[in-house]
Every structure is written in C-alpha cells, then in structure tokens.
C-alpha positions as CSV (number, residue, x, y, z in Angstrom):
1,M,-5.7,16.8,81.3
2,K,-2.8,15.4,79.3
3,T,-2.8,15.1,75.8
4,K,-1.2,12.5,73.5
5,T,1.3,14.1,71.3
6,L,-0.3,14.4,67.7
7,L,2.2,14.0,64.6
8,L,-0.4,15.8,62.6
9,G,1.6,15.4,59.3
10,A,3.0,18.1,56.9
11,I,0.9,19.7,54.3
12,A,0.8,17.1,51.5
13,S,3.8,17.9,49.3
14,A,3.4,20.5,46.6
15,A,5.3,18.4,44.3
16,M,3.1,15.4,43.5
17,A,4.1,12.3,42.7
18,S,4.6,11.6,39.3
19,A,1.4,9.9,37.6
20,A,0.6,9.4,34.4
21,F,-2.9,9.8,33.4
22,A,-3.9,7.1,31.0
23,E,-6.9,9.0,30.3
24,R,-9.7,10.7,31.9
25,G,-11.9,8.6,34.0
26,S,-9.4,5.5,34.3
27,D,-9.0,5.5,37.8
28,G,-12.8,4.5,38.6
29,N,-14.3,6.2,41.4
30,V,-13.3,8.9,44.4
31,S,-15.3,9.0,47.8
32,I,-15.2,12.0,49.7
33,L,-17.2,12.3,53.1
34,Y,-18.2,16.0,54.8
35,W,-19.9,14.8,58.1
36,Q,-21.6,18.2,57.5
37,A,-23.9,17.5,54.8
38,P,-24.5,19.9,51.7
39,S,-27.6,21.4,51.5
40,I,-27.4,23.0,48.1
41,L,-24.9,23.6,45.5
42,N,-25.2,27.2,45.3
43,P,-22.5,29.1,47.3
44,F,-24.2,32.5,46.5
45,L,-27.3,31.3,48.7
46,S,-25.4,29.5,51.5
47,G,-22.4,30.6,54.0
48,G,-21.6,27.2,54.8
49,T,-18.2,26.1,53.9
50,K,-19.7,22.3,53.2
51,D,-22.0,24.2,50.6
52,V,-18.8,26.1,49.1
53,E,-16.7,23.2,48.8
54,S,-18.7,20.9,47.3
55,A,-20.0,23.3,44.6
56,S,-16.4,24.2,44.1
57,L,-16.3,20.5,42.3
58,V,-18.5,22.0,39.7
59,I,-18.3,25.7,39.7
60,E,-15.1,28.0,39.4
61,P,-13.9,31.2,39.9
62,L,-11.7,33.1,37.6
63,A,-8.6,32.8,39.6
64,R,-7.9,31.3,43.1
65,Y,-5.2,30.8,45.7
66,N,-2.9,27.9,45.7
67,E,-1.8,26.0,48.8
68,A,1.1,28.8,49.5
69,G,-1.5,31.2,49.3
70,E,-0.4,32.9,46.0
71,L,-2.9,33.7,43.5
72,V,-2.8,31.7,40.6
73,P,-4.8,31.7,37.1
74,W,-7.9,29.5,36.8
75,L,-10.3,30.3,34.0
76,V,-7.7,33.1,32.8
77,E,-4.3,33.4,31.0
78,E,-3.1,35.6,34.0
79,I,-3.3,37.7,36.7
80,P,-3.7,41.2,35.9
81,T,-1.7,43.6,37.8
82,V,-0.3,47.6,36.8
83,E,2.9,46.1,35.7
84,N,1.0,43.9,32.9
85,G,-1.6,46.3,32.4
86,G,-4.3,44.5,33.6
87,V,-5.0,47.1,36.6
88,S,-5.4,50.3,35.6
89,E,-2.6,52.8,36.9
90,D,-5.3,54.5,38.8
91,L,-6.4,51.5,40.4
92,T,-10.1,52.1,39.7
93,T,-10.4,48.8,37.0
94,I,-9.1,45.2,36.6
95,T,-9.4,43.7,33.1
96,W,-9.7,39.5,33.1
97,K,-8.6,38.0,30.0
98,I,-10.5,34.6,29.9
99,T,-8.6,31.3,28.5
100,P,-10.0,30.7,25.0
101,G,-11.5,27.9,24.2
102,L,-13.3,27.0,27.4
103,M,-16.8,25.5,27.8
104,W,-19.4,24.7,30.2
105,S,-20.0,21.0,30.8
106,D,-23.0,21.4,28.7
107,G,-20.7,21.9,25.7
108,T,-21.6,25.8,25.3
109,A,-19.0,28.3,25.4
110,F,-17.7,30.0,28.7
111,T,-17.8,33.8,28.2
112,S,-17.6,37.3,29.7
113,A,-21.2,37.4,29.8
114,D,-21.3,34.8,32.4
115,V,-19.1,36.6,34.4
116,K,-21.0,39.8,34.3
117,F,-24.3,37.8,34.9
118,T,-22.9,36.6,37.9
119,Y,-22.1,39.9,39.3
120,D,-25.5,40.8,38.7
121,Y,-27.5,37.9,40.2
122,C,-25.3,38.4,43.4
123,T,-26.0,42.1,43.9
124,H,-29.6,42.2,42.8
125,P,-31.7,44.8,44.8
126,E,-34.3,42.2,45.8
127,G,-32.3,39.2,46.4
128,G,-29.9,38.2,49.2
129,C,-26.2,36.9,48.3
130,A,-24.1,35.0,50.9
131,Q,-20.9,36.2,49.3
132,V,-21.9,39.9,48.4
133,T,-19.1,41.3,50.2
134,K,-16.6,40.1,47.3
135,F,-18.6,42.8,45.2
136,E,-17.8,45.7,47.9
137,G,-16.9,48.9,46.0
138,V,-17.6,47.4,42.3
139,E,-19.4,50.2,40.2
140,S,-19.9,48.1,37.4
141,V,-18.9,45.2,35.2
142,E,-18.4,45.7,31.5
143,T,-17.6,42.8,28.8
144,P,-16.1,44.4,25.7
145,D,-15.6,40.8,24.0
146,D,-16.5,37.7,24.8
147,L,-13.3,37.1,26.9
148,T,-12.6,40.1,28.4
149,V,-14.0,41.1,31.8
150,V,-13.5,44.8,33.2
151,V,-14.6,45.1,36.7
152,N,-15.0,49.1,37.2
153,F,-14.4,49.9,41.3
154,S,-16.0,53.2,42.5
155,E,-12.6,54.6,44.3
156,P,-9.1,53.4,44.1
157,T,-8.8,49.8,44.8
158,P,-5.1,48.6,45.6
159,F,-6.5,45.3,46.2
160,P,-8.8,44.1,43.5
161,Y,-8.9,40.6,43.7
162,G,-12.2,40.1,45.6
163,P,-14.8,39.7,42.6
164,F,-14.4,36.3,41.1
165,V,-11.6,35.3,43.1
166,G,-11.6,32.1,45.2
167,G,-13.7,29.1,46.0
168,E,-16.6,31.5,47.4
169,S,-16.9,33.8,44.6
170,P,-17.3,31.2,41.6
171,I,-19.0,32.0,38.1
172,I,-22.6,30.5,37.6
173,Q,-24.0,29.9,34.2
174,A,-26.1,33.0,32.9
175,A,-28.5,30.9,30.8
176,Q,-29.1,28.4,33.6
177,F,-29.8,30.9,36.1
178,A,-31.4,33.6,34.0
179,D,-34.8,33.4,35.5
180,C,-33.4,33.1,39.0
181,M,-32.7,37.0,39.7
182,G,-33.5,38.3,42.9
183,A,-36.1,37.0,45.4
184,K,-36.7,34.0,43.1
185,A,-33.1,32.8,43.5
186,P,-34.3,30.4,46.3
187,E,-37.2,29.0,44.6
188,C,-34.7,27.5,41.6
189,T,-34.3,24.2,42.8
190,E,-33.0,22.6,39.7
191,Q,-30.6,24.9,39.1
192,N,-29.4,25.4,42.9
193,F,-29.1,21.5,42.9
194,N,-27.6,21.0,39.7
195,P,-25.5,23.7,38.4
196,I,-23.6,23.8,35.2
197,G,-20.1,24.3,35.5
198,T,-16.6,24.3,34.3
199,G,-15.1,22.3,37.0
200,P,-13.9,18.7,36.8
201,F,-16.9,17.2,37.6
202,V,-20.8,17.4,36.8
203,V,-23.7,16.6,39.1
204,D,-25.7,13.4,38.4
205,E,-28.0,13.5,41.2
206,F,-28.0,15.5,44.5
207,R,-30.0,14.5,47.5
208,P,-29.9,17.3,50.0
209,N,-28.4,16.7,53.3
210,D,-27.5,13.4,52.3
211,V,-25.2,12.4,48.8
212,I,-24.2,13.7,45.7
213,T,-22.8,11.5,42.7
214,M,-21.1,13.2,40.2
215,S,-19.4,11.9,37.1
216,A,-16.3,13.2,34.9
217,N,-17.2,16.6,33.0
218,P,-16.9,15.4,29.7
219,N,-15.9,19.2,28.4
220,F,-13.3,19.8,31.1
221,R,-10.2,21.7,29.9
222,D,-7.8,19.3,30.3
223,P,-8.5,16.4,28.3
224,D,-6.5,14.0,30.8
225,K,-8.4,15.0,34.0
226,P,-10.1,14.2,36.0
227,A,-8.3,10.9,36.6
228,F,-11.7,9.6,38.5
229,A,-14.8,8.6,36.3
230,T,-16.9,9.2,39.1
231,L,-17.2,10.9,42.4
232,T,-19.5,10.1,45.4
233,F,-19.7,12.9,48.1
234,K,-21.3,11.7,51.1
235,G,-23.0,14.0,53.5
236,G,-23.9,13.4,57.4
237,G,-23.0,11.4,60.3
238,D,-20.1,12.7,62.6
239,A,-16.5,13.8,62.9
240,T,-15.4,10.5,64.4
241,A,-17.2,8.3,62.0
242,A,-15.9,10.3,59.3
243,G,-12.1,10.0,60.6
244,R,-12.7,6.0,61.1
245,A,-13.9,5.8,57.4
246,V,-10.8,7.0,56.0
247,M,-8.1,5.8,58.6
248,E,-9.5,2.8,59.8
249,T,-11.8,0.9,57.6
250,G,-10.5,2.3,54.1
251,E,-14.2,2.7,53.3
252,F,-13.6,6.3,52.1
253,D,-10.7,8.1,50.0
254,Y,-11.1,11.6,51.8
255,A,-12.4,13.0,55.1
256,W,-12.9,16.6,55.8
257,T,-12.4,18.6,58.9
258,L,-12.0,16.3,61.9
259,Q,-13.0,18.3,64.6
260,L,-11.9,15.6,67.3
261,A,-9.3,15.4,70.2
262,P,-5.8,14.6,69.5
263,D,-5.9,11.4,71.1
264,V,-8.9,10.0,68.9
265,I,-7.1,11.2,65.7
266,A,-3.9,9.4,66.8
267,E,-5.6,6.4,67.7
268,M,-7.4,6.1,64.2
269,Q,-4.0,6.9,62.3
270,E,-3.1,3.6,63.9
271,G,-5.3,1.8,61.5
272,G,-3.3,2.2,58.8
273,K,-5.5,3.0,55.9
274,G,-5.1,6.6,55.7
275,V,-3.4,9.9,57.1
276,P,-4.1,13.0,58.6
277,V,-3.2,16.5,57.0
278,A,-3.1,19.4,58.7
279,G,-2.1,23.4,58.1
280,F,-2.8,26.8,60.1
281,G,-4.5,29.3,58.0
282,P,-7.2,32.0,59.4
283,L,-9.8,29.3,60.5
284,L,-11.5,30.6,63.6
285,E,-13.8,29.0,66.1
286,R,-15.8,31.8,67.8
287,I,-18.7,32.7,69.7
288,M,-20.8,35.2,68.0
289,I,-22.7,38.0,70.2
290,N,-26.5,38.7,68.8
291,Q,-26.6,42.5,69.1
292,T,-30.5,42.0,68.3
293,D,-33.3,40.5,70.6
294,A,-33.9,37.1,69.4
295,S,-37.0,36.7,71.8
296,P,-39.6,34.4,70.4
297,N,-42.3,36.9,71.8
298,L,-41.4,39.3,69.0
299,P,-43.3,39.2,65.5
300,E,-42.0,37.1,63.4
301,G,-39.7,39.3,60.7
302,E,-38.6,41.3,63.6
303,R,-36.8,38.7,65.8
304,S,-32.9,38.8,65.4
305,T,-33.6,42.4,63.5
306,A,-32.0,46.1,64.2
307,K,-35.9,47.1,65.0
308,H,-35.1,45.3,68.6
309,P,-31.7,45.6,70.3
310,H,-30.5,43.2,72.6
311,P,-31.5,43.9,76.1
312,F,-28.0,43.5,77.6
313,L,-25.3,41.9,75.2
314,T,-24.7,44.9,73.5
315,D,-23.3,46.4,77.3
316,P,-19.3,46.1,77.4
317,A,-19.4,45.1,80.9
318,V,-21.3,41.7,79.8
319,Y,-19.6,40.7,76.9
320,K,-16.3,41.5,78.3
321,A,-16.8,39.4,81.4
322,M,-18.2,36.7,79.4
323,S,-14.9,36.3,77.6
324,M,-13.0,37.0,80.8
325,A,-14.6,33.9,82.0
326,I,-13.1,31.6,79.4
327,D,-10.5,29.3,80.0
328,R,-8.8,29.2,76.4
329,P,-5.9,27.1,76.7
330,L,-7.9,24.6,78.4
331,L,-10.5,24.7,75.1
332,V,-7.2,24.2,72.9
333,E,-6.2,21.2,75.0
334,V,-9.7,19.8,75.3
335,G,-10.7,20.1,71.6
336,Y,-7.5,20.2,69.3
337,G,-4.1,19.7,71.1
338,Q,-1.6,20.8,68.4
339,A,-4.0,21.5,66.1
340,G,-5.5,24.7,67.8
341,K,-4.1,27.9,69.4
342,V,-5.0,30.5,71.7
343,T,-6.1,33.8,70.0
344,C,-7.9,37.0,70.9
345,N,-8.2,37.8,67.2
346,W,-11.0,37.4,64.8
347,V,-8.1,37.6,61.8
348,P,-5.4,35.3,63.4
349,A,-3.6,34.6,60.2
350,P,-1.7,35.5,57.9
351,E,0.6,36.7,60.8
352,A,1.3,39.9,58.8
353,F,-2.5,40.9,59.8
354,A,-2.8,39.2,63.3
355,S,-3.1,42.2,65.9
356,T,-1.1,41.9,69.0
357,S,-2.9,44.4,70.9
358,M,-5.0,42.1,73.2
359,T,-4.5,39.2,75.3
360,C,-7.0,36.5,76.6
361,D,-4.7,33.5,77.5
362,T,-5.6,33.7,81.2
363,Q,-9.0,33.1,82.7
364,D,-10.2,35.5,84.9
365,I,-13.6,34.8,86.9
366,A,-13.0,37.2,89.6
367,G,-12.1,40.2,87.2
368,A,-15.2,39.3,85.4
369,N,-17.4,39.3,88.2
370,K,-15.9,42.6,89.6
371,M,-16.7,44.2,86.2
372,L,-20.2,43.1,86.1
373,D,-20.4,44.5,89.9
374,D,-19.1,47.6,88.9
375,A,-21.3,48.1,86.1
376,G,-24.3,47.6,88.6
377,I,-25.3,44.2,86.7
378,V,-25.8,42.2,90.2
379,D,-28.3,39.5,91.4
380,T,-31.0,41.3,92.9
381,D,-33.3,38.3,94.0
382,G,-30.5,35.8,95.1
383,D,-31.6,33.3,92.3
384,G,-27.7,33.3,91.3
385,I,-28.5,35.2,88.1
386,R,-27.8,38.6,87.7
387,E,-30.0,41.2,86.0
388,K,-29.7,44.2,83.8
389,D,-32.3,47.0,84.1
390,G,-34.6,44.1,85.6
391,V,-33.8,41.6,82.5
392,P,-32.0,38.5,83.9
393,L,-28.8,37.5,82.1
394,K,-30.3,34.1,80.6
395,I,-28.9,33.4,77.4
396,L,-29.8,30.9,74.6
397,Y,-26.4,29.4,73.3
398,Q,-26.7,27.5,70.3
399,T,-24.3,25.4,67.9
400,S,-24.1,22.6,65.5
401,T,-24.3,19.0,66.4
402,N,-20.5,18.0,67.3
403,A,-18.8,16.2,70.3
404,V,-15.9,19.1,70.4
405,R,-18.5,22.0,70.4
406,Q,-20.5,20.3,72.8
407,D,-17.9,19.7,75.3
408,F,-17.1,23.5,74.6
409,Q,-20.6,24.4,75.4
410,A,-20.5,22.3,78.8
411,L,-17.6,24.2,79.7
412,I,-18.6,27.7,78.9
413,K,-21.9,27.4,80.5
414,Q,-20.2,26.3,83.6
415,W,-17.8,29.2,83.5
416,W,-20.6,31.8,83.1
417,S,-22.4,30.6,85.5
418,E,-19.9,31.5,87.8
419,I,-20.2,34.9,86.7
420,G,-24.1,34.9,87.6
421,I,-25.1,34.2,83.6
422,E,-27.3,31.2,82.9
423,A,-26.8,29.8,79.7
424,E,-29.3,27.2,78.0
425,L,-27.5,24.9,75.6
426,R,-28.9,23.9,72.0
427,N,-27.3,22.1,69.2
428,V,-28.6,22.0,65.8
429,N,-27.8,19.3,63.0
430,A,-24.8,21.0,61.1
431,S,-26.6,20.4,57.7
432,V,-29.2,22.6,59.1
433,F,-27.2,25.0,60.8
434,F,-25.2,26.1,58.1
435,G,-27.6,25.4,55.4
436,G,-29.5,28.6,53.6
437,D,-33.3,27.9,54.0
438,P,-34.5,31.2,54.5
439,G,-37.9,29.5,55.7
440,S,-35.8,27.5,58.5
441,P,-35.5,29.2,61.9
442,D,-32.6,27.2,62.8
443,T,-29.7,28.6,60.8
444,F,-26.8,30.4,61.8
445,Q,-27.6,33.4,59.6
446,K,-31.1,33.7,61.0
447,F,-29.6,33.6,64.5
448,Y,-32.7,32.8,66.5
449,A,-30.5,32.8,69.7
450,D,-28.6,35.0,72.1
451,V,-25.0,33.6,71.3
452,E,-24.0,31.1,68.6
453,M,-20.6,29.1,68.2
454,Y,-19.1,28.0,65.2
455,A,-16.0,28.5,62.7
456,N,-15.3,30.5,59.6
457,T,-12.4,31.4,57.4
458,F,-11.9,33.1,54.3
459,N,-10.1,32.5,50.8
460,G,-6.5,34.0,50.0
461,T,-4.3,36.0,52.4
462,D,-5.7,39.4,52.4
463,P,-8.7,40.2,54.8
464,Q,-10.5,43.2,53.0
465,S,-13.2,41.4,51.8
466,Y,-14.0,39.1,55.1
467,L,-13.4,42.2,57.2
468,G,-16.2,43.6,55.1
469,N,-18.4,41.0,56.4
470,M,-19.1,43.2,59.6
471,L,-20.4,46.2,57.4
472,C,-23.7,47.5,58.8
473,D,-25.8,46.9,55.2
474,K,-24.4,43.1,55.6
475,A,-26.7,42.1,58.0
476,P,-29.1,39.3,57.4
477,R,-32.6,40.5,57.4
478,P,-36.2,39.4,55.9
479,E,-35.8,41.3,52.6
480,T,-32.4,39.6,52.0
481,Q,-33.9,36.1,52.7
482,W,-32.0,36.4,55.4
483,Q,-28.6,36.1,53.7
484,G,-25.8,38.1,54.9
485,E,-22.1,38.1,56.5
486,N,-22.9,40.3,59.3
487,I,-24.2,37.5,61.3
488,S,-24.0,39.8,65.1
489,R,-25.8,42.4,63.5
490,W,-23.1,44.4,64.7
491,C,-23.0,48.1,63.3
492,S,-20.3,51.2,63.6
493,E,-20.2,54.1,61.2
494,E,-16.7,54.6,62.2
495,Y,-16.0,50.9,61.4
496,D,-17.5,51.3,57.9
497,A,-15.4,54.4,57.3
498,L,-12.6,52.7,58.1
499,H,-12.9,49.7,55.9
500,A,-13.8,52.2,53.0
501,E,-10.3,53.3,53.8
502,L,-8.7,50.1,53.7
503,A,-10.5,49.4,50.2
504,Q,-8.2,52.4,49.2
505,T,-4.7,51.8,50.9
506,A,-1.9,50.5,49.2
507,G,1.1,48.7,50.6
508,L,1.3,45.8,52.8
509,E,2.4,47.4,55.9
510,A,-0.8,50.3,55.5
511,R,-3.0,47.8,54.9
512,A,-2.3,45.4,57.8
513,E,-2.3,48.4,60.3
514,I,-5.9,49.2,59.0
515,A,-6.9,45.5,59.3
516,K,-5.6,45.3,62.7
517,R,-7.7,48.0,63.9
518,L,-10.6,47.1,62.2
519,N,-10.1,43.4,64.2
520,D,-9.7,45.3,67.4
521,M,-12.9,47.4,66.7
522,V,-15.1,44.1,66.2
523,I,-13.8,42.6,69.2
524,E,-13.8,45.2,71.8
525,G,-17.2,46.4,70.4
526,G,-18.5,43.0,71.4
527,A,-19.6,41.6,67.8
528,M,-17.6,38.2,68.9
529,I,-15.6,36.1,71.4
530,P,-12.5,34.8,69.7
531,L,-11.8,31.3,71.2
532,V,-9.4,28.9,69.1
533,H,-7.3,29.5,66.1
534,R,-8.0,26.2,64.6
535,G,-5.8,24.4,62.1
536,R,-7.5,22.6,59.2
537,L,-7.2,18.9,60.0
538,S,-8.5,16.3,57.3
539,A,-7.3,12.8,56.2
540,H,-7.1,11.0,52.8
541,A,-6.3,7.1,52.0
542,N,-2.8,5.8,51.6
543,T,-4.0,5.0,48.2
544,L,-5.0,8.2,47.4
545,G,-2.5,10.5,45.3
546,G,-2.2,14.5,44.3
547,V,-3.9,15.7,47.5
548,I,-2.6,18.9,48.7
549,L,-4.2,20.4,51.4
550,N,-5.0,24.0,51.1
551,V,-6.0,26.4,54.0
552,W,-6.2,29.7,51.7
553,D,-9.1,28.1,49.4
554,S,-11.4,25.3,48.9
555,E,-9.9,22.0,50.3
556,L,-11.0,20.6,47.2
557,W,-9.3,23.1,45.1
558,N,-7.0,20.7,43.0
559,V,-9.6,17.6,42.9
560,A,-8.8,17.2,39.3
561,D,-5.2,16.0,40.1
562,W,-6.1,13.4,42.3
563,Y,-5.5,10.0,41.0
564,R,-5.3,6.6,42.7
565,L,-1.6,5.3,43.3
566,E,-0.6,2.2,41.4
567,G,-0.9,-1.2,43.1
568,S,-3.8,0.2,45.3
C-alpha cells in the first residue's frame, strides 16, 4: 500500500504570536472536540486520557512539563532542587512553596491542606486511585504552613517529581471532596462531575459522554486570562468527523488525536479551515496481554483477578509467537504513515530511555509456527486451532471503536489465524472503554477479555512513575473498585525490586540503564505486545492562536493562553 506524503506541520511555535488580551473573556467561545467523550472530570477515578485532559481545564498540578519536556512551576514559585534547598541533601524530602494569593474558583484560598488532602484521597486504603503510582515511595505529606508542602519519601529519591506534577496528578479541593474518601469516591457524582479548581475554566454543566460547557474562572490568577468567556467541550463521534469539523467545515476550533490514515488527514487539510499539528512523545499503541482468566464462567469478582491465572497466555511460546506474527511496518503504513514508527518498547521515548535490545520490524509467521510446534502447542483435532493442555488457543480481542483500530484488529486476527490462534473481535465505545465506572464490564481496567489494544503515554520525560504501573500491587481488582495501572495483572518480584532500585538511583545514564532493563522485562515477560510508536496528531482552526502542542503533558496545558486571531 502506498501512502500519500503528509506534511504533518511542525509543532506550533513556542513563540506565540503577540496578542494583546484586552480583558478576560473578550474573545467569546472556543470549541474543543474529543471524539472520545469524557465520562468523569476526576482523573483519580479514570485512567482515560480524555478524562485527564478535560479535567486539566479545571484542576491543576503544582508543576507540569512544557512543550520541550522541561519541568516548569505552575501553582508554585519555583521547582525545588537540591541546589535551591527545595530538595534535601539526603534526597528524602521535597518542599514546595505555593504561590501566595491563589484561589479556588469558588473564591476560597488554595492552601497546602488541599495538597495533603489530595495525597490522602488517592492513597486511602479503602479506595482505588487511577494515579496512585505518582505517590509510590511517599511516606507522608506535611503542611508546616498554608503555603508549604513537604513530601517525605521512605528512601532517598533522586527523582522526587512524581506527586502533584503533570496533568495526571492535579490537586482537588479538600472542602469539596471531604466526604468522598475511600470506597465512597465513585459515589460522589456532583464532585466528580463538577470539580472546583484553580484552572482557567469552571464547569457550568457536565453531561457524561456528551458535552461539557464551561466559563472563564472569575478567580483565575491572571486577571487578563483566559481570553475566551466560554468553552464548549464536545465528546463523541469519531476521528474522521472530528478532523472534518476543524479542517473542512470550521465548526470546531480544536480536534484531539486524529487517529486516521495519512491520506485522510491530507485531504482534510485541503479544506482550508484548519491545520494539523504533530509531535512524537512516548505514546504507544500496544496489545495488553491478560495474565489472568477472564472467562465468564468464573464467579463475578474473580474474573480477571490473580485467583485464576490465564490458561495459555502466560506461556512464552504463545505470546512471543503472537508478537512474531505481526507485520508492524504494515500497521504503521496502514494506520499512521509519518505519524507512526515501528517499536518493540513499552517506553519508546525519550531516546535516552528507549531500549535497543530487541528487534521486531520483520514479520515471521514461519518462526512463530515453529516456536509453538517446539513447545508442543499443536492442533490435535485438525480444526486449525492449536491447544495447550487441552485448551484451544481462542482469544477475545477487544479495543475501542475506531476505524484504524478495527483495521488493525482485522489484520492481526488474520495473522494469528496463520499460526493457529483464533481471535474473536470486539470493539467498545471509547467513552465507555476508557471510562472509570466500576460497575461496567466494558472498561479497559476491568479487562474482561484475553487481549486488548489501546494507546497510552506518560507526563514528563522520566518514566519512573510510568514504569511503576507494572508493579504487582497496582493490578485493578474489586477491592480497588477496579482502579489500578497494572492492566495486564503481570507480576514479578524481580521487577518490583528493580523498580525500587530505580527510585533510589541518581544520574541520567544510570537511571536510563535501569529503565531499559525494566522495559525489557515487561516485554520479554509477556505483559504486552508493542505495536506502533505514535505521534500525537491533532488539529486547530486557522483562527485560533496560542496553541502549542505538548507531547509531555496534557494537550490542553496552555489553554489559558489561547485566543482568537484578529480579523477572524
């Protein structure tokens, strides 16, 4: 297949065009379209990017990453370091100094008590928190005064920037969420749908899986921002409609993650209403492999839990053969063109942390068949499906509803059939699949399937917290309301010990070496099959100024700086 050359456009220039903000709210309405609709505005109860990023318009972290991957202060005066005295010499504490005068959108003071509360909320023993790895290694959080937060680590921590940093680790208001601790957290509908924040916008109305209407925060710290009086955040539809709504019809100002074939993007750009913006961060399209049995024949509460190991997907011959059968260069060409790269890694970027120990750019059907034959996993009854210990290699392969992902499913199903593995395909509405409803059987966290495909990334340029997602105790389970980042339920004591070593290791080279080993352990151990290193590809209207695509944090990180270009 030949793909049309696509000029994705450079990341929007960091030097914004000069714009004089006459006053807050002077530019009317800005409209944002995420074809995966937000289902909640509390990112601690959802691992979905759509929920994290929509919430970032309202609630914010102490610090975040800019478009260059540099850590920058947000609600604090400076980034604490050993040099400025903010990080202790023994690397066991980090002290954040909150910027004086900050207010919540309800007009009350933002204080250190809110920061400590956020820690207590996410780490409550009776609750489940989708972002709990951000607090890995934290022993306590202290508040000497209203503007000082001291995070104490149980061991020396050379990289102490996990808690309260990046769009995935924002601060929630203690007063609003006081009665939402532990198991009560998912029940607090009003708080989860309408969080009080410090961000540029406040929620006027939230309709789950549909639309959010917002207005400018009257207590935002910059009196001239945001430029827009109101914001409409529409969710749902599909990537094709989203791209057209910005680049062809001009109906919307911004469209997120246009997961479309390159030819389609190029044709949309000819509409003249908007432009695509792209950049490569650590975003990875992958297949997660369930280490546990998801059979519906098991009692509810035991499916996809460690009580029942998977009957064949934990066998190295099986998951390695499944990976060998995949033609990754073809997937890149079909799905992403120049916005994709072949990768074998869970952490494909930054380059310093990307392992080079594995190759996977050549499909090997014959080799995959031989591997299974040599392991004695053969077709005993002539139906074309191999068996292991009498169990047929039949799998349920699920993903979110999206044209590119359904193309991938069809191709991979065919390739797996050529090595004697039968795949039943299932796709789920993205708003549901990436939602956080503990009662839904269709979320990616609950993982009621054998394998599932999606993309994920991490904030910042250091993958320590992200690599913590595969720790044994981070597996979603009923007692955590099915929250948790270890989606595969993969568990290795050796991995846990090495991750603890990473948390105590200083120096980029030494940290990178350990991170690469952790990456390789996860892939070699069969927790996932990496497919495509994806660039982030979104689009904005020609009339929208100030947009700076950020692949290291929330895409909406600088929405307070967006404005309507003059004469538009």
